[in-house]
N, C-alpha and C positions, 0 to 999 in steps of 0.2 A: 753842711758838706754828705750829710745821709742822704738827702733827696738827691744833689747831683750825682754821687756813686748811684744813683737806681735802686739803694736797699731797701725803700718803704715797701713794695712788694714780698721781699724776702723775710722781712720783720714781721707784716700780716701773716704769711706763711707759717714762721714759726709759732707765732701767737694760736692759730688756728693747730696747725699738727704738731708741733716740736713734743719733746720731751717735758715734765713740769719744768725742769732747771731750765729752758729752753724757752719758756713760754712767761716764766718770770722775767728773764732777761729781756726778750723783747715786750713785756709791759712797761718796763722799766726806759725802755728807748722809747716807745710811744710816749710817755707821762712827761719824759725828759724834753720830749719835743713838743708838747705842748704848754711846757712851763716855757722853755728859753727860744722857741721858736716864735716867726713871724706869725702874723693872721695868715699871710699868703703860703706858708710851708705848715699850718695847720689843714687849711685848706687841703693841700695836697693829699695829707693823710688822710683826710677824712673822704676823699673823690676815690681814693685807692680801698674803700669799702674796709679801714680799719673797724670801725664800732661794731659789728657784730661780733668778731672774734674777739673784740678787746671784751665788750659786754660779757661772753661766755665764761670768763676769769673769773665773773661776781660769784661764782660757786664753789670755788676753791675754798679748802678749809683755813690756808693761810691768812691771815689777817693781815699782813704787811703784801700781800699783793694784793687784795681785796682793797686797801686802804690806798694804794699805787694807783688799781683801776678808778678807782671814785676819784681821784684827785684827777687823772687824765681827764676822764667825761666831765668835771666840774670846768676844768679849763675849756676844755672843747668849746661847752655851752658859752663861758664867758666872753670867750677871744670871737665868738659868734655874733654879738654884740643882735642887732637887728635880724639876724636871720638864727637866732636862738632856736625859734620855734619849729624850724625844718631841724635843726639837728636834735630834737628833743624828739621830734618825729620819728627818728632815725632809730633813735637809742631806746625811743618804745616798740617800734616795729622789731628790732631786735631782740625781743625780751628782756631789754633793760632796764627800763621801768619796773616789773614785777619783780625782778629781782633787787633793784635798788630798796622797794617798799619793803620786802623780806628781811632786809640788812636793817632795817630800821629797829629791829628786836636783836639788834647783834650786841653781845656782852659788851665789845669792844667799844668805851665811849666815842674815841676818836670817828669811828666809821660810823655808830649812830649821829655824832653831830653833822658830820657830813653828808649821809642820805638825807637828815632833816633838812638841811641847807640846800640841796640839789632839789630835792623835791618843793619844798618852799617855792623857791626863786623860780623853776623853772616849768613844773606839772601842776601847780595848785591853781590854776585856773582851766584843770579840765574836768571833763563829767558834768556833772549835775550842779547847780548853784544852790546847795541847801543852805550855804550861810545867808544869799538874796531871799530866798522864799520866809525863813523866819524873822529876818531884820526887821526890826522894829519902824513905821513909816511914819514921818513927818507930817500930821495935823494939827493946823493951826498953832501953830511953836511948840506944839507938844512932840510924845511919841505914842504912836499906837500899836500895841502887838495883835498881832492876827491870831492868837492862841485858840480863839473858839472856831477855826476855820477846819481844826485838823479833830475836832472833838467830834464823836459821834452823835447824830440827833437821840438815839434812845439811851445815850451815856454811856457810862464804863459797868462793865459786870465783872464783878471778882467772883 
């Protein structure tokens, strides 16, 4: 009904420009749509450019709002299925990934767990492949580590 009544643009506007209490209610509306809505309904929300305004609310001091936004983003990513990379890109471009990474230091354990889950599942294959670089190679049925590759020829100086 929210979509049929063309309320999505109003909700996004409330996320962006409303007073804090209004932003909080709009965040709940978006998150609830990601929980109970169909993939098509969530797609309408995303196409209406909800992600940038939603991500900005990750900066608020109210842990309940932060958790609601994280839940909503997590639901969007999960619901996107094979298109989750596209949603992840949109979140990153909106500054959401930087905010999510900062929230990994949050004192609220639920927020910490959710940020870890989002990054691990949807953003962990970005950047350089440090883990691959240092992973042991299988040689003649055994494992060979490349530790010597990173030791300076002149040795270490202390």
